[in-house]
N, C-alpha and C positions, 0 to 999 in steps of 0.2 A: 485174527482175522478178521471177523466179524465180531462187533460188541453185541449188538443181541438181533433180533430177524422180529418183523413184525408186520402181520398180516393188513391186505392195505386194497382200496377200489379204487378205479376213477377211471381215467377214458381209455385206458388199455385195455383194462379187463383186469380179473383178480391178481395178483402178484404178493412176492414176498419183499421185503425191504430189509439190506443190511445195512449197518451202519459200519463203516469198516475202524481200520486201525487208527487212522488219521484224519475222522471226522466224516470222511467221504460216503456215501451210498452208491451199493451197489445193486442191480436186479436180481433176485435169484427165485429161479422157476419153481411153482410148487412142484413139491414132488407127485406122484401119482400113487406108488404106492412105498412100502418099507423095503419091497426087494432090489426098485431101484436105487433106491438111496445108501444100499450095499455094496452098490457096484461104481460107487462114485469115490475117484481117486482120493486117499488120507495123506492127512498132512505129515512129514516125515518130524524130528524133534528140533533138526537145525531150519527147515523151512518156516515153524512154528514160533521158533527163539528169533527170527527176522523179523516176522509178524508180530511179534508181544514187541519187539522192541522200538519197532518202528510207531506201534501205535501207543508207547508211554512217551515216547520222546514229537512232543508235536509245538504246540505255538509258545504254550508256557513256558519253556525254556528259557523264551528272551526273558523272562523276570528274572531268572535267578542272582543275575548281576544285583539287582535292587533288590534282594530277599538277603543276599549278603550285607550290603548296606546299612540292612536294620538288624541283623543279628551278629554283625563282624564277622571275619574270617574262620577262627579258628569254632564259633557258635554255630558257622554256617554250616563247615564240614558236619561237626556234631549234629545239628540239626538233622541234616539231608541225611546221614546214617540211621537215626532215631526214627525217620518220618518214614523212610525208604523201607526202613524193616518192619512197621507199624501196618503200612499199607499191603506188604508180601505177604506178612504171615494172616492177615485178613483174607485175601485173598490163596493161597494154599483153603486155608480154613472153606471157602466159598468152592473151591473146585471140589477137596473129597466129602463134603456134605452133599453135594450136588450128584455127585457118582454115587453116594451110599445111596440116595435117597429113588435115583433112578434103577439101582439093581433090586430095590426092596417092591418096586411094581412088574407086576405080571411080563408085560413087553419088555423092559431093561429102556424104560423112556429116554431120550434126553431131554433134559429140564433147562430152563431160561431162569432168568435173575429169580422172574415175579411167580413163577412153577416151583421153585425150589423152596422160596417164601410159605407159598400155600400149603407143599406136602409136608416141609417141615411142623406147620402148626399141625396138621393133621396125625402127624406121627409122634407130635410133642403129651407131655403131661393134660390130664382131663381139665384139669383146672384153668391152664392157661388158653384154652380151645375158645373158649366164647370170647376172647380179646382177639381172636384172629383176624377176622374181618374186619376190624378196627384198623387194626397194625400193617393189615397189608395195603387199604385202602390209603392209609397216611403216607406209607411205601411210595404207592401210585403218586402220590400229590408231590411228594418228593420228588421222584423222577421227573416230573414234568416241569416243578419250580427252578429244579437246577439247570436242567434243558435250556429251558428258555433266558435263565441267567446267565451263562455259558455266553449265549447269545447279543446279551446284552454287555459282554465282557467282549466278544468280539467287534460291535459297532464300536463301540470304546475306543480300542484297540486300532481299527479301520483309521477313524476320524484322529485319532492321533496322529496314527504315521502321514497321513493325506498332508494333515495341518502343517506338521516339520517339513515334508517336501515342497509345499507349495509355497507356502509363508515368505520368504525369501525370494520369491518371482510377484507375486500377486498384491503382497502387502500381507499387514496379520490380522487376521478373525479367526472368534472364538470358533472354539471345539464343535458348538452345538449350531455353528454355522455350517461346518463340514456334514455333523451327523444328518442335519435334514437336507444337505445339497446330494448327502450318500443314500438317504432312504430312500431314493426312489429307484434305485439300481436293485438296492436287497429289495424293494417289493419286485422290481421284476423279475429277480432271479427266481424269489420265493411262489413266485404264482407259476413254475414252470413244471410243466404233466410231467412230462419224461423223464426215466430217470436215467435213461442210459445216457443223456447228452448232461446232466451233474454227476456223473460217475464220471465221463471221459473228461471234464473240468474238474474235479476232484485231483483226479490224476496228475495238474498240472499243476496245482495247490500243493501236493505231496513232493516235487521236485523242484519248487521254488525256497520248500520251505527248507530242504536240505543245502540248498545253495546259498542259502542267505544267513545260516548256521555257519557254514565254511566262511563267507563273506567275516561274519561279526567275530568269529576266533580269529581271523586275521589280523582286524581293527585294534582284538584285546591283546594280543599281544606284538603292539608296532611300539610302544609304549608305556612302560609302567610308573607312569608321573606319580602317581597315588600308594606307591608301596611304601613311602616313607611315613604316610599318616592313618596306614590301616590298623583297624583296632580288632584286636582280637576278639573283644565281646561288645555286644551290642546294649542298647536301653531294652529293661527288660517291657517299659511302655512298648518298643516297637516289634513287639514278639508276634503278636497278633497278624502285623499284617508279613512278616516273615513266613507263619505257619501257613496263612492263608495262600500264599505264591509258591510254596513248595508244595502242599497238597495238591494246588490248580496243576501244576506242572507234573505232577506224581502221577493224577489220576488214570488208571486204566482196566478198574476193577469189572466193567461192564465188557470187556474184552476177555474173562476169562473162561465161560460158560461154553459161547459158541466155539472158540479155539480147542478146547479141550472135547467137544463134540467131534471135533476133525481130523484129530491127531488118531495115527496109526496105532499109536500104543498111550490110550488118554493118560494113563495112570505117571506117564512120563512130566506131565504139565508140573506134578506136584509133587515128583521124589527129591531126596537129596539133593543133587544136583540138575533136576530137572529144570524145565523150561522158565516157571517163575522164578526161582533162585538165580537162576545165570542172569534172567535179564533184571533184577532188581541190583544186581553184582555192576553189570556192563552201564545200566543206566544212573545207579546211584554215582560209579565211577566218573560217567560223564558230567551230570549235573556240576559234581563236586569240583572237577577242572573248569567247564563252563562258568558256573557264577566266581569260582575265586578271581578267572584271570579278568570276568570282567570289572570285577570289586578292583580289584588291583589297578586296572586300567582307569577307569571313571571314580574310582573314591564315592566320596560323598554326592557329587552328580551321577549316579547313578539313579536312572528312572524307572518307571515300573515294565518300559519296556527296554532292554537296551538300543533299540534300533532307534531313539529318541536322542541317543548320547550320539549318532555317528555325525561326521563332520558336515555342517550345514550346504556347504555348497561342493562337496566332494562327491561326483560325478556318479560311484560307485554307492555310493551312501544312499542318496537319492533313488538308484533303481531297488536297493532292496528295500527302501523303506515304501516304494508304490509296489511294485510286486508282491512283497508278503501281503500286504491289504489288499490286491487284488483277490489272490489266493484264501486269506480269509474270509474277504468276501463270498467267495464259493461256498468257504464253509457254513457258513450265517444261513444260507438256505439249502444246505445239506440237514443243519440243525434242526432247522426249523419244520423241514420235512416231516422227520422221528418227532417232533410234538406235536405235530396236526395228527400225524399216526395214532399217537395214543391216546388223545382227545378223541377223534376222533371215536377209535374202536372201543373205548372204555367207556365213553359216557354219550356222543350223541346218535351213533349207528343205529340204534334200537330208538330213539325219538325220530330222527329226521327220515321221514317214507317219502316224502315228495323233492323234487329240484336236488336232487341229491349231489351235482356237481355244482351248480349253483353254492349250494350251501358248504360247500368245500373249498371252494374260494373264499368264501365269505370269511369260513376259520382262518384263512391262511392270509389275509386279510388283517384280521385282529388279531392275530398275532404277531405278526409285524407290526404294527399300529403299536400292538403293548411293548414289545421289546425294544422299539425305537423310542416310544416314550418314555420309559424308564432310563434310557441311554441320555436322554436331554436333561431331566432333572436330577441325573446323578451324575454329571459326566466325569466321575473322577475314576481314575482305571485301577489305582490303590485299591480302593476303598471297595469297588465292585467284585474286585478277582478276590478279595481277603474273604467278602463275602460267601459269593458261591463256593469258592475252595476249601476252604472251611466247615461249610453246610453239608457240602457233597460228601465230604472225606468223610469226615464223623461220623454223618449218618448212614448211610448207601455203602460207605467205603470201610467201616470199621464196626459200627455197634449193630447194625442186622446181620452182617456174617457172622458176629459172634452172639447172636441172639438164635439164628439158625444151627450153628454148630451146638449151644445146648439142647436145645431142639431134638435133633437129629439122635443125639447120642446120651438122652438123658439117663436112660437106665444104666444103673453101673451096679457092679456084686457088691459094694461093700461103701459106706460113706469114705474112707478114703479115695476112692476114684472119682469123688467130686472133685476133690481137691489138685489130682495129678492133672485130671482131665480138662477143668475150667477155671482152673487159678491163673492161669497168661491170660484169659477171655476175661474176666473180672477188672484185670490190673489194666488191659488194651482199653475196656470198655468204661471206663471210672474215668480213665486219662483221657480220652474222647469226650467225654460228655465236661470236663475241668475246661478242657481247650474247646470246644464249643462253643459255652458261654460266656468265657472267657474272651475270645475272641469277636463276638458276635456282639459281647456288650461293648467292648473299643468302638465295631466300626461302627454303630449306631449312635455312641457319644459321637464319633468324628464323623458324622452325617449331620448330626444336629448341631454341631461345629461349624458345618460347612467346608472340613477339611478335605 
């Protein structure tokens, strides 16, 4: 339903913003008291499953044929299964721990990602409590960094698709040319204060994304020209790009806690046949199918976004590229809104006392300049997507939930209890750290070489 909720103040007065399942923002009225919240309609199992699936399947799915090109068709299927299991396991851990920590509080509080981490350190062993503030601050920085990094991916994605659509008609230009040109509408949209307008626009983006995925599936099944040349496994050197693309596509961890808090039966989100497990099965199946079909059709030519492989002079293909660029542009404004909110509330609200509105506009301008600047410096969709996907999922998506799980349930009746309770967490954490350093090292080397 919502990824997270953030208190914010602007010209419209105080409110709470919620980042919904496809990167869209919705304005949520502040509750006057808990009694009013109890009368709010709760989400059923099936409604929650629909919201979770819609939130998981986003623009990142368009990179999966490229991911299969890096791993081979069998390697891609096995990799998606492994990563889907990994991400889902950590999502289940987060849901269970947040619910447990909330129940330990006197008021059965509903916890966000950040407050769950804070509560876990308070409940954890005394020896680790001194490092809690540093760990929490680092997590907040990662949240902001990956949020801004996602915007960079969106900007490069937009520029690449507009370039592919327009170059045949106006002549070939560099991707930096289109990035500079598109910086103007991106800045204008990021300056919009009213969330109501942005939420309406994001609905359009969701519809366009769904139609575009259907259109790409149609193109992918028309011709299996690359079937005879398809590889079972790819090169080990290309695995970091595969991990980055799949991690970027499968990120939905920030949806878990807000959705759990709105469910009629919160435990149904993490049960055996609960929302998370069923969503992992359905989205993993779709990812395997979409990535495999795209790879078998485009083969070695599969690009970082499969929309860039669409026929150059095909009207439907051009419409898909343009409309997807438009919908993703609304997403950059919404993502920037969340970044501004986190920076303002956590770092600037207590400092800025005068000209608050002007300061907020300046912050928005700085965020857009920063993300556009990074996109101009590294206009490589594969590279930036690999870095952001790996960084966000291998830290916020896997390692942090495992840490929360240990801190929450660190009291075990006997030593063997630690093995049964945390062995899988240790394996997941070690694997995530390995993938993180391996992928980031490869990405940095690629950036230095200009690839």
